[in-house]
Backbone as CSV, one residue per row, in Angstrom:
resi,resn,N_x,N_y,N_z,CA_x,CA_y,CA_z,C_x,C_y,C_z
1,MET,0.946,-1.443,-0.327,0.147,-0.257,-0.022,0.946,1.618,0.114
2,PRO,0.369,2.401,-0.820,1.438,3.543,-1.282,1.408,4.645,0.384
3,SER,2.288,5.063,0.495,2.549,6.304,1.880,1.605,6.965,1.577
4,ARG,1.479,7.815,2.388,0.644,8.832,2.209,0.784,10.001,3.383
5,ARG,0.496,11.215,2.812,0.774,12.501,3.811,-1.076,13.173,3.842
6,THR,-1.383,13.102,4.981,-2.847,13.931,4.974,-2.812,14.964,5.164
7,ARG,-3.596,15.679,4.520,-4.021,16.935,4.079,-5.122,17.604,5.096
8,ALA,-5.049,18.123,6.364,-6.117,18.706,7.130,-6.517,20.093,6.439
9,VAL,-6.271,20.618,5.391,-6.363,21.824,4.818,-6.269,21.408,3.384
10,MET,-7.419,21.892,2.510,-7.469,21.619,1.084,-6.684,22.429,0.404
11,GLU,-6.081,21.869,-0.664,-5.300,23.163,-1.265,-5.219,22.411,-2.500
12,GLU,-4.639,23.339,-3.677,-4.768,22.813,-5.220,-3.757,21.839,-5.489
13,ALA,-3.871,21.171,-6.241,-3.258,19.989,-6.752,-2.307,20.727,-7.150
14,LYS,-0.854,20.242,-7.109,0.569,20.079,-7.749,-0.088,20.043,-9.201
15,PRO,0.668,20.633,-10.441,0.328,20.610,-11.748,0.786,18.964,-12.093
16,ASP,1.874,18.550,-11.173,2.195,17.257,-11.847,1.540,16.138,-11.070
17,LYS,0.536,16.204,-10.365,-0.288,15.588,-9.555,-1.587,15.253,-10.100
18,LEU,-2.178,13.998,-10.187,-3.548,13.842,-10.589,-4.172,14.380,-9.234
19,ARG,-5.630,14.738,-9.114,-6.245,14.496,-8.135,-7.494,13.250,-8.383
20,MET,-6.954,12.171,-7.991,-7.940,10.986,-7.966,-9.150,11.050,-6.861
21,SER,-10.582,10.827,-7.847,-11.807,10.618,-7.345,-12.428,9.673,-7.675
22,HIS,-13.462,9.397,-7.034,-14.029,7.888,-7.354,-14.745,8.372,-8.977
23,ASN,-15.299,9.105,-9.090,-15.439,9.631,-10.117,-14.305,9.218,-11.562
24,ARG,-13.293,10.292,-11.490,-11.898,9.573,-12.227,-12.058,7.869,-12.320
25,ILE,-12.333,7.674,-11.015,-11.827,5.936,-11.385,-13.004,5.693,-12.109
26,SER,-14.124,5.264,-11.591,-15.323,5.084,-12.501,-15.349,4.986,-13.871
27,ILE,-14.971,6.367,-14.457,-14.981,6.582,-15.451,-13.805,5.733,-16.165
28,TRP,-12.601,5.836,-15.452,-11.530,5.148,-16.551,-12.259,3.748,-16.711
29,GLN,-12.684,2.817,-15.340,-12.818,1.449,-14.983,-13.742,1.372,-16.190
30,ALA,-15.009,1.881,-16.315,-15.857,2.238,-17.362,-15.272,1.951,-18.929
31,CYS,-15.010,3.409,-19.243,-14.360,2.959,-20.635,-12.737,3.988,-20.643
32,HIS,-11.588,3.537,-20.988,-10.901,4.434,-21.274,-11.010,5.567,-22.302
33,LEU,-11.150,5.268,-23.334,-11.434,6.112,-24.228,-12.632,7.550,-23.635
34,LYS,-13.812,6.933,-23.342,-14.451,7.877,-22.321,-13.681,8.883,-21.621
35,TYR,-12.791,8.149,-20.540,-11.970,8.813,-19.755,-10.962,9.971,-20.585
36,ARG,-10.666,9.817,-21.783,-9.769,10.202,-22.380,-10.752,11.906,-22.932
37,TYR,-11.803,11.616,-23.326,-12.666,12.501,-23.967,-13.139,13.271,-22.602
38,TYR,-13.240,12.956,-21.614,-13.614,13.460,-20.538,-12.416,14.703,-19.701
39,TYR,-11.518,13.911,-19.463,-10.616,14.364,-18.596,-9.345,14.526,-19.188
40,ILE,-8.784,14.557,-20.438,-7.934,14.803,-21.357,-8.188,15.948,-22.440
41,ASP,-9.463,15.445,-23.300,-9.714,16.592,-24.334,-10.703,17.554,-23.673
42,LYS,-11.432,17.327,-22.287,-12.265,18.015,-21.559,-13.488,18.378,-22.450
43,LEU,-14.210,17.621,-23.082,-15.147,17.364,-23.678,-16.637,16.756,-22.769
44,MET,-17.688,17.590,-22.924,-18.707,17.502,-22.549,-20.096,17.742,-23.508
45,PRO,-20.937,16.486,-23.655,-22.134,16.304,-24.250,-23.332,17.515,-24.247
46,LYS,-23.432,18.073,-25.674,-24.510,19.237,-25.685,-25.908,19.006,-25.035
47,GLU,-26.299,17.849,-25.187,-27.392,17.267,-25.077,-27.745,17.125,-23.313
48,GLU,-28.962,17.047,-22.979,-29.316,16.555,-21.351,-28.463,15.757,-20.740
49,LYS,-28.133,16.263,-19.473,-27.562,14.855,-18.871,-28.771,14.069,-18.547
50,ALA,-28.326,12.270,-18.178,-29.313,11.411,-17.730,-30.410,12.377,-16.908
51,TYR,-31.803,11.770,-17.031,-32.649,12.449,-16.309,-32.524,12.333,-14.389
52,PRO,-32.421,10.566,-14.449,-32.200,10.375,-12.970,-30.788,10.994,-12.543
53,LEU,-29.597,11.426,-12.947,-28.827,12.349,-12.679,-29.367,13.493,-12.021
54,GLN,-29.654,14.296,-12.851,-30.405,15.379,-12.946,-31.550,15.881,-11.240
55,VAL,-32.016,14.598,-11.426,-33.247,14.394,-9.805,-32.518,14.352,-8.664
56,GLY,-31.231,13.709,-9.004,-30.439,13.561,-7.642,-29.635,14.269,-7.396
57,ASP,-29.013,15.384,-8.225,-28.324,16.635,-8.148,-29.064,17.673,-7.259
58,ILE,-30.062,17.735,-7.883,-31.303,18.679,-7.113,-31.578,18.206,-5.937
59,VAL,-31.935,17.178,-5.402,-31.911,16.835,-4.205,-30.896,16.996,-3.520
60,HIS,-29.682,16.516,-3.747,-28.269,16.749,-2.721,-28.296,17.971,-2.548
61,LYS,-28.497,19.405,-3.878,-28.084,20.369,-3.423,-29.566,20.989,-2.670
62,LEU,-30.393,20.511,-2.695,-31.378,21.276,-1.673,-31.488,20.534,-0.310
63,LYS,-30.691,19.591,-0.097,-30.548,18.951,1.073,-29.499,19.724,1.739
64,HIS,-28.278,19.898,1.022,-27.192,21.289,1.061,-27.831,22.342,1.938
65,LEU,-28.832,22.878,0.961,-28.911,24.527,1.255,-30.058,24.125,2.784
66,TRP,-31.017,22.534,2.838,-31.189,22.162,4.208,-30.660,22.337,5.312
67,TYR,-29.506,21.649,5.144,-28.500,21.815,6.461,-28.104,23.232,6.316
68,SER,-27.916,24.040,5.475,-27.079,25.541,6.063,-28.298,26.522,6.234
69,GLY,-29.588,25.639,6.621,-30.401,26.540,6.756,-30.623,27.403,6.063
70,GLU,-30.889,27.429,4.583,-31.066,28.350,3.608,-32.425,28.082,2.518
71,LEU,-33.038,26.801,3.235,-33.978,26.455,2.320,-35.328,26.761,3.197
72,THR,-36.338,27.049,2.492,-37.540,27.009,2.718,-38.516,26.677,2.114
73,VAL,-39.607,26.340,2.518,-40.708,25.596,1.601,-40.973,26.224,0.727
74,LYS,-40.997,27.695,0.416,-41.232,28.290,-0.715,-40.533,28.168,-1.901
75,LYS,-38.954,27.636,-1.499,-37.950,27.214,-2.275,-38.116,26.183,-2.991
76,ILE,-39.113,25.342,-2.045,-39.067,23.941,-2.501,-40.519,23.897,-3.748
77,ASP,-41.025,24.874,-3.276,-42.227,24.858,-4.008,-42.171,25.787,-5.525
78,ASN,-41.142,26.250,-5.946,-40.482,27.317,-6.669,-39.145,26.801,-7.179
79,ILE,-38.740,25.524,-7.664,-37.556,25.116,-7.344,-37.380,25.117,-9.429
80,GLN,-38.408,25.394,-10.279,-38.057,25.580,-11.502,-36.954,26.410,-11.856
81,GLN,-37.105,27.515,-11.401,-35.818,28.023,-11.308,-34.602,27.611,-11.347
82,PHE,-34.515,27.014,-10.107,-33.638,26.710,-9.788,-32.986,25.369,-10.586
83,VAL,-33.604,24.922,-11.117,-33.499,23.610,-11.652,-32.778,24.065,-13.198
84,GLN,-33.364,25.522,-13.885,-33.130,25.817,-15.024,-31.553,26.539,-14.736
85,SER,-31.549,27.110,-13.826,-30.194,27.798,-13.664,-28.698,26.853,-13.434
86,LEU,-29.364,25.271,-13.359,-28.246,24.363,-12.987,-27.798,23.722,-14.289
87,TYR,-29.380,23.584,-15.187,-29.362,22.910,-15.948,-29.883,23.817,-17.512
88,PRO,-29.031,24.587,-17.550,-29.888,25.755,-18.821,-30.060,25.012,-19.819
89,ASP,-29.513,24.252,-20.439,-29.661,23.490,-22.049,-30.807,22.518,-21.650
90,ASN,-31.602,22.030,-20.638,-32.748,21.123,-20.554,-33.967,22.276,-21.500
91,THR,-34.819,21.215,-21.828,-35.423,21.437,-22.749,-36.622,21.627,-21.363
92,GLU,-38.009,22.685,-21.828,-38.830,22.955,-20.623,-39.548,21.767,-20.060
93,GLU,-39.902,20.927,-20.885,-40.635,19.681,-19.956,-39.677,18.755,-19.328
94,THR,-38.550,19.061,-19.351,-37.231,18.160,-18.548,-37.212,19.068,-17.400
95,THR,-37.119,20.358,-17.843,-36.810,21.001,-16.361,-38.215,20.672,-15.562
96,LEU,-39.517,20.934,-16.057,-40.929,20.963,-15.295,-40.514,19.393,-14.614
97,ASN,-40.308,18.435,-15.074,-40.309,17.247,-14.822,-39.046,17.319,-13.751
98,VAL,-37.910,17.583,-13.960,-36.896,17.396,-12.664,-37.684,18.089,-11.666
99,ALA,-38.074,18.961,-11.558,-38.470,19.926,-10.668,-39.738,19.217,-9.926
100,ALA,-40.627,18.889,-10.491,-41.745,17.888,-10.060,-41.325,17.185,-9.094
101,ASP,-40.133,16.415,-9.366,-39.878,15.032,-8.976,-39.107,15.265,-7.876
102,ALA,-37.887,16.394,-8.039,-37.087,16.735,-6.718,-37.673,17.268,-5.939
103,GLY,-38.397,17.964,-6.402,-39.588,18.881,-4.936,-40.555,17.885,-4.300
104,THR,-40.892,17.096,-4.954,-41.636,15.820,-4.368,-40.826,14.970,-3.322
105,LEU,-39.774,14.310,-3.734,-38.867,13.625,-2.798,-38.288,14.361,-1.632
106,MET,-37.972,15.961,-2.072,-37.334,16.676,-1.081,-38.699,17.212,0.214
107,ALA,-39.584,17.380,-0.268,-40.916,18.006,0.904,-41.146,16.871,1.484
108,GLY,-41.106,15.291,0.398,-41.771,14.562,1.938,-40.026,13.907,2.861
109,TYR,-39.226,14.518,2.321,-37.857,14.257,3.288,-38.083,15.426,4.705
110,LEU,-38.067,16.479,4.052,-38.964,17.111,5.346,-39.853,16.917,6.141
111,ARG,-41.269,16.719,5.601,-42.141,16.106,6.532,-41.858,15.060,7.564
112,GLN,-40.931,14.295,6.922,-40.238,13.040,8.124,-39.007,13.190,8.954
113,PHE,-38.174,14.218,8.635,-37.039,14.592,9.026,-36.776,16.010,9.488
114,GLY,-38.121,17.139,8.681,-37.622,18.236,9.035,-37.794,18.811,10.313
115,THR,-38.754,18.777,11.199,-39.147,19.188,12.558,-38.553,19.056,13.400
116,GLU,-37.959,17.620,13.887,-37.215,16.949,15.036,-36.364,15.776,14.447
117,ASP,-34.974,16.450,13.415,-34.546,15.370,13.128,-33.403,14.629,14.219
118,PRO,-33.428,13.442,14.514,-32.478,12.950,15.600,-30.617,13.166,14.804
119,ILE,-30.504,13.451,13.686,-28.915,14.032,13.184,-28.688,15.463,13.457
120,GLU,-27.794,15.718,14.182,-27.514,17.049,14.312,-26.242,17.249,12.513
121,ILE,-26.448,18.179,11.924,-25.794,18.094,11.050,-24.578,19.054,11.349
122,ILE,-23.127,18.609,11.554,-22.023,19.129,11.796,-21.289,20.153,10.656
123,SER,-21.963,19.907,9.331,-21.161,20.420,7.769,-21.563,19.853,6.857
124,SER,-22.013,20.382,6.122,-22.576,20.154,4.984,-21.237,20.296,3.618
125,GLU,-21.625,19.087,2.646,-20.787,19.288,1.354,-18.986,19.497,1.910
126,VAL,-18.573,18.465,2.716,-17.417,18.949,3.430,-15.885,18.231,1.939
127,GLN,-15.343,18.855,1.956,-13.913,18.764,1.155,-12.765,18.124,1.930
128,LEU,-12.841,16.845,1.195,-11.381,16.244,1.908,-10.520,15.627,1.124
129,GLN,-8.933,15.839,1.385,-7.918,15.529,0.514,-6.758,14.899,1.244
130,VAL,-6.335,13.732,0.518,-5.297,13.423,1.416,-3.878,13.235,-0.071
131,GLU,-2.689,13.585,0.520,-1.716,13.377,-0.607,-1.041,12.247,-0.407
132,PHE,-0.568,11.380,-1.899,0.204,10.418,-1.797,1.085,10.534,-2.549
133,PRO,2.151,10.162,-2.532,3.227,10.490,-3.046,3.428,11.116,-4.570
134,ASN,2.272,10.087,-5.505,1.989,10.858,-6.907,0.864,11.349,-7.332
135,TYR,-0.271,11.412,-6.472,-1.279,11.834,-6.659,-2.293,12.351,-5.389
136,TYR,-3.640,12.930,-5.422,-3.889,13.116,-4.599,-5.193,12.265,-4.772
137,LEU,-6.012,12.222,-3.280,-7.135,11.539,-3.238,-7.979,12.277,-2.534
138,PHE,-9.150,12.661,-3.647,-10.376,14.072,-2.975,-11.370,13.283,-3.386
139,ALA,-12.201,14.174,-2.192,-13.664,13.554,-2.385,-14.431,14.922,-1.483
140,ILE,-15.578,14.768,-2.149,-16.979,15.574,-1.451,-17.752,14.770,-0.728
141,VAL,-17.931,15.099,0.424,-18.862,14.019,1.288,-20.409,15.054,1.280
142,ASP,-21.000,14.449,1.253,-22.141,14.949,1.781,-22.500,15.724,3.009
143,ALA,-22.004,14.978,4.295,-22.012,15.698,5.379,-21.498,15.383,6.160
144,LEU,-21.445,15.767,7.756,-21.064,15.418,8.796,-21.456,15.343,10.006
145,GLY,-22.156,14.891,10.809,-23.630,14.763,11.471,-23.032,13.906,12.775
146,ARG,-23.628,14.092,13.799,-24.188,13.301,14.889,-25.338,12.803,15.604
147,PRO,-25.588,11.545,15.251,-27.240,11.108,16.160,-26.694,11.342,17.656
148,LYS,-28.305,10.464,18.041,-28.326,10.372,19.558,-26.860,10.043,20.159
149,ASP,-25.911,9.419,19.823,-24.882,8.778,20.011,-23.609,9.808,20.233
150,LYS,-23.964,11.068,20.057,-23.167,12.180,20.140,-21.714,11.754,19.187
151,LYS,-21.568,10.621,18.635,-20.202,10.229,17.767,-20.570,10.711,16.067
152,LEU,-19.106,10.718,15.483,-19.393,11.538,14.464,-19.514,10.206,13.523
153,TRP,-19.888,11.055,12.252,-20.514,10.215,11.252,-20.529,10.721,10.039
154,ARG,-20.397,10.041,8.681,-20.417,10.736,7.685,-21.736,10.338,7.164
155,VAL,-22.529,11.565,6.703,-23.995,11.223,6.104,-24.155,11.239,4.772
156,GLU,-24.405,10.372,4.025,-24.425,10.135,2.646,-25.698,10.103,2.121
157,THR,-26.272,11.000,1.189,-27.494,10.801,0.574,-27.523,10.015,-0.866
158,LYS,-28.410,9.099,-0.413,-28.575,8.120,-1.748,-29.958,8.243,-2.427
159,THR,-30.157,8.740,-3.781,-31.405,8.848,-4.215,-31.540,7.294,-5.168
160,THR,-32.300,6.691,-4.477,-32.096,5.211,-5.704,-34.133,4.974,-6.183
161,ALA,-34.017,4.339,-7.163,-35.154,4.104,-7.863,-35.841,3.033,-7.608
162,ARG,-35.358,1.633,-6.849,-35.880,0.416,-6.381,-35.755,0.031,-4.798
163,MET,-36.818,-0.466,-4.469,-36.375,-1.018,-3.057,-35.655,-1.908,-2.545
164,ASP,-35.183,-2.598,-3.968,-34.021,-4.155,-3.755,-32.920,-3.652,-4.183
165,SER,-32.546,-2.104,-4.065,-31.201,-1.639,-4.901,-30.430,-1.882,-3.978
166,TYR,-28.899,-1.769,-4.221,-27.468,-2.180,-3.509,-27.548,-1.644,-2.197
167,TYR,-28.049,-0.203,-2.098,-27.643,0.496,-0.801,-28.731,-0.263,0.127
168,LEU,-29.693,-0.341,-0.189,-30.709,-0.677,0.915,-30.384,-2.314,1.221
169,ASN,-29.859,-3.379,0.259,-29.263,-4.803,0.744,-28.400,-4.392,1.260
170,GLY,-27.473,-4.194,0.966,-25.795,-4.437,1.347,-26.014,-3.396,2.038
171,LEU,-25.545,-1.477,2.019,-24.910,-1.086,2.743,-23.503,-0.729,2.768
172,LYS,-23.263,-1.336,1.972,-21.495,-1.332,1.766,-20.948,0.106,1.203
173,GLY,-21.815,0.464,0.225,-20.862,1.394,-0.387,-20.228,1.533,-1.398
174,GLY,-19.637,-0.074,-1.303,-18.749,-0.352,-2.821,-17.468,0.500,-2.309
175,LEU,-16.641,0.919,-3.722,-15.732,1.477,-3.760,-15.532,2.729,-3.423
176,GLN,-16.603,3.369,-3.845,-16.817,4.885,-3.394,-16.942,4.922,-1.885
177,GLY,-17.801,4.527,-1.066,-18.028,4.233,0.525,-16.733,3.821,1.144
178,ALA,-16.022,3.175,0.613,-14.699,2.955,1.390,-13.706,4.294,1.147
179,ILE,-13.346,4.386,0.117,-12.850,6.246,-0.641,-13.516,7.113,0.334
180,TYR,-14.572,7.219,0.642,-15.225,8.171,1.235,-14.867,8.033,3.062
181,ASP,-14.645,6.864,3.565,-14.721,6.458,4.536,-13.138,6.725,5.265
182,PHE,-12.102,6.253,3.889,-10.940,6.585,4.399,-10.565,8.297,4.775
183,LEU,-11.176,8.437,3.874,-10.672,10.432,3.497,-11.210,11.046,4.743
184,THR,-12.361,10.596,5.262,-13.034,11.073,6.552,-12.205,10.716,7.519
185,GLU,-11.985,9.541,7.871,-11.090,9.453,8.826,-9.571,9.477,9.370
186,GLU,-9.274,9.735,7.991,-7.828,10.389,8.102,-7.864,11.789,8.626
187,VAL,-8.558,12.709,7.640,-8.777,14.031,8.113,-9.038,14.715,9.206
188,MET,-10.404,13.825,9.572,-10.919,14.383,10.739,-10.162,14.450,12.233
189,LYS,-9.986,15.018,13.174,-8.941,14.982,14.102,-9.905,14.061,15.309
190,GLU,-10.927,13.740,15.053,-11.991,12.882,15.964,-12.472,11.764,15.357
191,GLN,-12.457,10.702,16.273,-12.928,9.369,15.351,-14.072,9.200,14.794
192,VAL,-14.269,8.936,13.775,-15.492,8.781,12.803,-16.083,7.490,12.960
193,LYS,-17.245,7.292,13.601,-17.745,5.719,13.562,-18.408,5.084,12.510
194,GLY,-18.442,5.848,11.316,-19.172,5.369,10.177,-19.888,6.115,9.504
195,THR,-20.724,5.747,8.524,-21.282,5.950,7.512,-22.787,6.115,7.582
196,ILE,-23.498,6.995,7.756,-25.287,6.931,7.954,-25.578,7.057,6.449
197,TYR,-26.423,5.875,5.814,-26.844,6.290,4.585,-28.144,6.957,4.633
198,ASP,-28.342,7.994,4.116,-30.074,8.745,4.340,-30.873,7.933,2.668
199,LEU,-31.544,7.349,2.351,-31.858,6.642,1.363,-33.455,7.506,0.839
200,ILE,-33.239,7.882,-0.091,-34.725,8.734,-0.679,-34.615,7.842,-1.756
201,VAL,-36.124,6.859,-1.710,-36.384,5.808,-2.484,-37.631,6.723,-3.605
202,LYS,-36.963,6.365,-4.572,-38.180,7.094,-5.863,-39.294,6.121,-6.350
203,THR,-40.003,5.630,-5.364,-40.828,4.706,-5.587,-42.524,5.779,-6.054
204,LYS,-43.629,4.959,-6.261,-44.873,5.694,-6.737,-45.239,6.854,-5.288
205,ILE,-45.050,5.797,-4.143,-45.145,6.541,-2.826,-43.665,6.703,-2.246
206,PRO,-42.983,7.933,-2.187,-41.625,7.917,-2.100,-41.810,7.580,-0.890
207,SER,-40.407,6.669,-0.464,-39.928,6.315,1.607,-38.651,7.092,1.618
208,TYR,-38.428,7.055,2.892,-37.354,7.425,3.068,-36.655,6.523,4.322
209,HIS,-35.486,5.928,4.060,-34.788,5.116,5.144,-32.962,5.714,5.788
210,ARG,-32.994,5.109,6.805,-32.038,5.590,7.108,-30.923,4.028,7.909
211,ALA,-29.770,4.079,7.257,-29.177,2.818,7.579,-27.495,3.149,8.298
212,TYR,-26.867,2.490,9.154,-25.647,2.676,9.716,-24.778,1.605,9.291
213,ALA,-23.886,2.061,8.838,-22.971,0.959,8.536,-21.264,1.365,9.167
214,GLY,-20.700,0.764,10.043,-19.064,0.727,10.569,-18.483,1.004,9.694
215,ILE,-17.068,1.238,9.821,-15.789,1.794,9.117,-15.225,0.310,9.332
216,ASN,-15.255,0.146,7.458,-14.849,-1.941,7.037,-13.267,-1.448,6.250
217,ARG,-12.253,-2.056,7.601,-11.058,-2.019,7.456,-10.020,-2.704,5.611
218,GLN,-11.258,-3.938,6.297,-10.925,-4.921,4.644,-11.189,-4.095,3.230
219,ALA,-12.583,-3.563,3.318,-12.960,-2.497,2.581,-12.153,-1.179,1.788
220,ILE,-11.497,-0.826,3.107,-10.816,0.215,2.900,-8.966,-0.233,2.210
221,LYS,-8.692,-1.425,2.429,-7.568,-1.309,2.302,-7.598,-2.203,0.504
222,ARG,-8.669,-2.827,0.309,-8.926,-3.204,-1.236,-9.106,-1.716,-1.929
223,ALA,-9.965,-0.845,-0.951,-10.395,0.548,-2.117,-8.687,1.364,-2.672
224,LEU,-7.972,1.096,-1.398,-6.640,2.436,-1.539,-5.555,1.531,-2.863
225,GLU,-6.012,-0.164,-2.880,-5.080,-0.809,-3.885,-5.441,-0.469,-5.033
226,THR,-7.183,-0.387,-5.228,-7.733,-0.230,-6.389,-7.265,1.220,-6.991
227,VAL,-7.185,2.177,-6.115,-6.906,3.618,-6.625,-5.518,3.338,-7.447
228,GLU,-4.391,3.192,-6.596,-2.912,2.656,-6.947,-3.393,2.109,-8.096
229,GLY,-3.573,0.848,-8.480,-3.851,0.147,-9.805,-4.337,1.186,-10.956
230,VAL,-5.278,1.770,-10.527,-5.927,2.652,-11.530,-5.154,4.193,-11.912
231,TYR,-4.138,4.197,-11.142,-3.381,5.285,-11.302,-2.204,4.825,-12.055
232,GLN,-2.021,3.726,-12.079,-0.729,3.490,-12.681,-1.240,3.034,-13.798
233,GLU,-2.431,2.177,-14.168,-3.060,2.571,-15.841,-2.929,3.426,-16.213
234,ILE,-3.661,4.816,-15.664,-3.685,6.101,-16.188,-2.527,6.039,-16.707
235,GLN,-1.287,5.957,-16.019,0.168,6.343,-16.403,0.314,5.880,-18.006
236,ARG,-0.280,4.704,-18.086,0.137,4.264,-19.515,-0.679,4.606,-20.748
237,ALA,-1.779,5.525,-20.341,-2.363,6.448,-21.470,-2.771,5.696,-22.743
238,GLU,-3.632,4.401,-22.166,-3.884,3.498,-23.217,-5.375,3.531,-23.663
239,TYR,-6.108,4.462,-24.574,-7.323,5.072,-24.430,-7.945,4.197,-25.377
240,PHE,-8.212,2.592,-24.988,-9.100,1.931,-25.986,-10.966,1.974,-25.308
241,PRO,-11.273,1.509,-26.037,-12.671,1.520,-26.122,-13.599,0.734,-25.354
242,SER,-14.096,0.573,-24.809,-15.093,-0.336,-23.755,-16.300,-0.913,-24.787
243,SER,-16.708,-2.321,-24.085,-18.204,-2.932,-24.754,-19.202,-2.155,-24.233
244,ARG,-19.383,-1.505,-23.445,-20.188,-1.543,-22.195,-20.555,-0.244,-22.831
245,CYS,-21.304,0.259,-23.497,-21.539,1.624,-24.134,-22.887,2.230,-23.070
246,PHE,-23.406,1.580,-22.680,-24.960,2.193,-21.922,-24.831,2.309,-20.973
247,SER,-25.291,3.069,-19.995,-25.657,3.985,-18.412,-26.846,4.632,-18.587
248,TYR,-27.522,4.324,-17.145,-28.808,4.881,-17.140,-29.751,4.617,-18.169
249,ASN,-29.800,3.461,-18.676,-30.900,3.090,-19.755,-30.536,4.111,-21.088
250,ARG,-29.429,4.107,-21.384,-29.311,5.147,-22.760,-27.796,5.208,-23.127
251,GLU,-27.393,5.417,-24.223,-26.703,5.095,-24.852,-25.163,6.207,-24.368
252,CYS,-24.165,5.817,-24.182,-22.805,6.299,-23.715,-22.663,8.048,-24.865
253,ASP,-22.820,9.045,-23.494,-22.522,9.906,-23.974,-21.927,10.609,-25.107
254,TYR,-20.510,9.532,-25.219,-19.420,9.675,-26.178,-19.578,8.842,-27.108
255,ALA,-20.902,8.056,-27.458,-20.811,7.064,-28.359,-20.863,7.664,-29.853
256,LEU,-21.146,8.875,-30.227,-20.913,10.180,-31.073,-19.358,9.780,-32.118
257,LEU,-18.631,10.390,-30.775,-17.234,10.488,-30.804,-16.705,8.853,-30.956
258,CYS,-16.821,8.170,-30.195,-16.489,6.838,-30.100,-16.585,6.378,-31.623
259,ASN,-17.741,6.488,-32.465,-17.886,5.937,-33.718,-17.260,7.007,-34.750
260,ASN,-17.213,8.051,-34.768,-17.055,9.094,-35.688,-16.376,10.250,-35.158
261,ASP,-15.149,10.052,-34.841,-14.376,11.622,-33.954,-13.578,12.084,-34.986
262,THR,-14.525,12.908,-35.249,-13.933,14.277,-36.089,-14.379,15.516,-35.603
263,LEU,-13.641,16.796,-36.506,-13.862,18.165,-35.485,-15.321,18.565,-35.796
264,GLN,-15.796,17.816,-36.914,-17.389,18.533,-37.142,-18.177,17.829,-35.760
265,THR,-18.237,16.194,-35.577,-18.675,16.034,-34.499,-18.321,16.212,-33.095
266,ARG,-17.254,17.285,-32.947,-16.795,17.557,-31.589,-17.663,18.852,-31.777
267,LYS,-17.584,19.582,-32.347,-18.160,21.206,-32.949,-19.672,20.967,-32.815
268,GLU,-20.105,20.257,-33.416,-21.599,19.934,-33.195,-22.426,19.405,-31.739
269,PHE,-21.625,18.437,-31.554,-22.254,17.627,-30.360,-21.937,17.958,-28.855
270,TYR,-20.238,18.430,-28.923,-20.009,18.645,-27.567,-19.491,20.319,-27.635
271,LYS,-19.088,20.343,-26.189,-18.513,21.715,-25.755,-17.337,21.156,-24.721
272,VAL,-16.233,21.965,-24.513,-15.570,22.018,-23.575,-15.680,22.523,-22.294
273,ARG,-15.719,21.159,-21.399,-15.429,21.494,-20.084,-15.311,22.285,-19.269
274,ALA,-15.712,22.926,-18.618,-15.002,24.335,-18.137,-14.119,23.552,-16.651
275,GLU,-13.099,24.324,-16.655,-11.961,23.941,-15.464,-12.647,23.921,-14.255
276,THR,-12.349,22.842,-13.397,-13.227,22.922,-11.770,-12.481,24.280,-11.177
277,PRO,-13.171,24.872,-10.708,-12.327,26.375,-9.990,-11.563,25.691,-8.832
278,THR,-10.122,26.490,-8.800,-8.941,26.256,-7.482,-10.055,26.482,-6.526
279,GLU,-9.779,25.575,-5.587,-10.516,25.364,-4.194,-9.626,25.977,-3.462
280,LYS,-10.444,27.048,-2.632,-10.373,27.935,-1.481,-9.726,26.776,-0.473
281,GLU,-8.709,27.949,0.501,-8.619,26.664,1.639,-9.359,26.804,2.691
282,VAL,-9.636,25.520,3.094,-10.740,25.087,4.027,-10.464,24.025,5.359
283,LYS,-10.200,24.750,6.066,-9.551,24.324,7.287,-10.723,23.090,7.888
284,ILE,-10.454,22.088,7.307,-11.541,20.828,7.642,-11.764,20.670,8.968
285,GLY,-10.590,20.417,9.841,-10.167,20.039,11.081,-11.354,21.298,11.900
286,GLU,-11.251,22.200,11.602,-11.736,23.368,12.660,-13.464,23.528,12.465
287,GLU,-13.777,22.365,11.354,-15.813,22.427,11.346,-15.984,21.514,12.147
288,VAL,-15.242,20.811,12.675,-15.925,19.541,13.617,-16.162,20.277,15.344
């Protein structure tokens, strides 16, 4: 396992170091060519983002506003403009549908937990980073909170579509959960008990569940080995396509380029992805 140096303060990654994240790793594992289009060529499709991802994004942002004390019932009832500002390329129909679904899910969540939530949220959207010899491992966790046991827990929101989803059955979190648990435990000054999965299930009648999962040392060990292995693969820069060309029940966003990578295709169907803004210094340890 590679050595590491904990960063309790977020800082801009050095130019010669990658910022490894679960998103970067998952894209690489899904398709090396997609990784090149997204991270090297910095291309994004002009078409709408997958509908389930939009709904999940809006719910996450609404929960952040709720944790921060900035969310009101009025804002939930009038989130169409909020959706439009985040997804300006949406059709009017998609914007209305996303607003309706996200608003319904969040309104139900507040009816269940809004008046007397047993979890005290300490900080929302916390940025965590640990420096390794060749890269940074980075994540933004949804929240840190204290339930009735007064211990520190990571709180992760998952919007799921089915009652038999992976998170409802296993509550292991997979690679993402292990990476986030590692970073939370490394950066926090206080011992972290584990993860509270805040599950928002989008069924005909939305349902809401909370489940607790303790730190899994073996999962963390495997996750760090995976991160190191993917980093080594990325260095070889072999950008071949995958045979898995569908996600969220639709064709991969980069299928057009994969089949016909021309300047005309790039100009007509894709746009250059904006650079991630330089992170401001955030003293993570002081927030707990």
